[in-house]
N, C-alpha and C positions, 0 to 999 in steps of 0.2 A: 445332216448328221442322224445318226440311227437313234431311235427313241430308248431312252434308259428303260430298261425290262422291270426295274425295281419300282418305278414310278407309276402309281395308279392312274387312271381316268376318272374323271366325276361323273357319277350318275345321281339321279335324284330318285328317290322312292316316291313311286306314283300311286301304288295302292299297298295296302297291309290287311291280312286277313288272318284271325287267330283260328287255327286249325285245332289246337288241344289246349287246355286249361289245365289248371293244378299244379301239382308239384314239379311236373316234366313238360312245361309248357312249348309249344311247337307254333311257329308264326310262319306265314309265306309272305314273301316281301317281292313286289314286282317293280323292276327299275328300268330306268330309261337314261341312257347316255345323254349328258348335257350338251357335248359338243360332238357331232355327228354321229355316224351310225355304231361307233365302236368296233368290237370285234365280231367275228363271226363264229360260232362253235359248232362242235359234233355232238350228237348224243353221247351222254355218258362223262363228258369232260367236266372240268371243275374251274372256278374262278375263287381268286384271293380279294376277299371283301374286307375293306378297311373302314374302320369307326374312328374317324380321326381323335388323336388323345388317347384312346383306349389300344390300339392294335390291329392286327388283320388276320383272319383266317380263313383256310382254305374251305369252300361249299361247292357240293355239286349243284349244277344247273339243271333244275328241273322243268325247265320250259323247253319246247320242241325248236329245233333250227329253224322249222319252217314258220315260226312265228316272229315275226319282225319288230313287232309294237313293244316288246318288253323283253326283259330277262327276269326270270323268276327263281327264286333262292327259297327253301323250305328249311328253316333253321330250328333245331332243338336248342333251347337255352341250357347250358352247361358249364361255361367259363366265363371269364372276364369279357372277352369280346362280343361274346353272343348275347351275353345279358345285355350289355351295351346297345347291340342292335336290337333287342326286344324293346328297349326304352324309347327308340327312335319314333318319330312320327311321319305321316304322309308329308312330304314335300321336303324332308331334310335330305342332305347330300351324305353320300359315301363314296368311297374309293373302289375302284373295280380293276383288278389287271389278270390278266389271262388272255384266251383259256389255256388250260394246262391239260395233259394227259393224251391218252390216245384214243378214247372213245370206243363205243360199240359198231361193229362193222353191219351197220344195218344193210347197206348196199347187198352184202352177200347174201344175206339171208332173204332177200325177195322171192317169192316162190314157196317160202317154207312156212308151217305153223309156228307159232311164236307161244311159249306159255311164260307169262311173268310171275314171278314168286317173290313177295316183299312180307318182311316185317318191320313194323313201327314206323320209324322215321325212313328205313330203309325204302321206303317204296319211292322215296324222292329221287334218288339218281337213277330209277328205272323208268319214272314217270315219262322222261323226256322222249325215251325208247316208244313207249306204249302210245304218247300221243302223236309223235310223228307216223307209227305205221296207221294210226287212225285216220290221221290227214292224207294217206297215201295208201287207202284200204285196199284197193284192186291190187296192189304189187305184191300182199302178202296172204298165206292161207289163213287158217282159224286163229283166232287170236283168244287166249284164255288168261285170267287174271287169279292166282291164289294168293289171298293177303290176310294178315291177322298181326293183332297187337295184343298186347295184357288183358286190356278191358275195352270195352266198346266207345269208351270216352278217348283212348289213346290212338284211335284210328285216325289217319289223316285224310284228307280230300273227300270228306263226308258226302258233301253234295254232288261232287263230281262222280263218286261211286256209285250214287243213285242213278244218275243220269247214264254212267256206261253200262249199266245191266240190260238197257235197252238195246245196246249195240254189240255186246260180247259176254259170254259167260264169265260171269264174277262170283267167286266162291270164298266168303269172308270168313273170318274165325276169331275168338278171343282163349285166352288161357283157361279161365274160371267161368262156369255158368252165372248167367244174370236173369232175373224175373222175365225181363221182357225179350231176352235175346232168342232169336229163331233158326239162326244158322249154326257152323260147326262150333263144337265146343273142344278145344285140345290145341296143341301147338301147330305151328305152320307145317313143320315137316310130316306131322301125322295126317292134316288136310290133305297134304302132297298124295300120301300112299293110299289115302282114301278116295280121292278123286280120279287116280291113276291115269294121269295124262300119256297118251301114247308115244313113244319116241320116233316114230315113222315120219321123216321128213319135218323133224320139229327140232326146235333150238329153245333151251329152257334158259330164262335169264333171271338170277335171284339176287337179291341184295338184303341185308339186315344184319342182325348181331351176328358176329363170327360164330358161336355155338349154333345158332339157326341155321346158318349157311352150310355148317358142317353136316348137319344131318338131313338138311334139304339134299346135298349132293348123294348123301349115303341113299337116300330115298330114290332118287332119280337113277341111281346105278342101280339098283335091286329092281327098277321098272324098265330096265333095259337101255337107258340113254348113254351112249359113248361118251368119254373124256371131251371128245371135240365138240359136243352138242350143248355142254353146260358151260355157262358164262356168268361169271360175278365180278365184284370189284374188292378192291382192297382198300381201306381205309386207315392206310399209316399216316403218322403225323407228318403232315406237310407244310413246311415252315417259308422255304423261298419259291418254290414252285418250278425251279429251273435245274434241277440237279447239282447244286453247287454245296447246299448245307448239311447233305448226308442225314438229315433227320427221318427220312422215308426209306431208306434202303432196305433190300432184302438180299444180303450178301453184297454183289457189284450191281444189282438191279435197283433202279431207282424209280419208285410207283410214280413220283409226280411226273415221269417223263415216260417211262415204258407202260405204266399202268395209267389208272387205276384198274382197266378192264381187262381181266384175263379170263381164257377159256381154262378149265380144270385141266385141261392137258398142258396147259403151259404153266399154270400155278404150282402142280403137284412135282414139277422139276425144279423149283426154287428152293432153296434152304428152308427148313422148317422153322422160320425166325417170325413169321405173320400169327 
């Protein structure tokens, strides 16, 4: 008998890392399936995380498919389920079902330069792509990361970013100046315009708050990027994950099945409901 798609698989939290403290805390959870290898995901896909007795929430998978030891989820504490998740400890059990969505076409990008552009927790959905290209480094051209947050405290993956600077150009920013900050001050789209990534043989991947994405795309267009060279994700509310509940639709398009990854050429053709 086919497995019930609504039933999650058990997974154990094997590591918890606090990425950001304060009023908008972010934690990264590394999980491992209890029974067998679980599922195989693609870069950009999501999974439904269950905190038993509290509910479930769709979260981007931030680890690379090439990493087999765990699945990582970086979660901003915002509501009932994510609050409950933040209260869990190493060794606790959660439910996982998925993976959902279409993913980034990383195979089609081999031989191209990649520019990753993230804001705040929006780095998590593209972190999987970045790590995958680093693990298969010689299949891609130049890699560049442009990333920012409200303050230096709100930057995720701080330790990883320090290490990343030895492997590729990393341009960080914060919205407002701080005494010890040595890098760009301003919004992420402004940093994109400042760094001027070349569109030649290049794909730009961006994720963050919708208003940031809007102006990042505008900046990229001004730099000469074609619609087909710009990719982003749509973070509509996804409740079932299989296109049945209708919570995530854009017209007749279901983000949980047809997205969440879109090129700007695809996204601009959809009804302006997002």
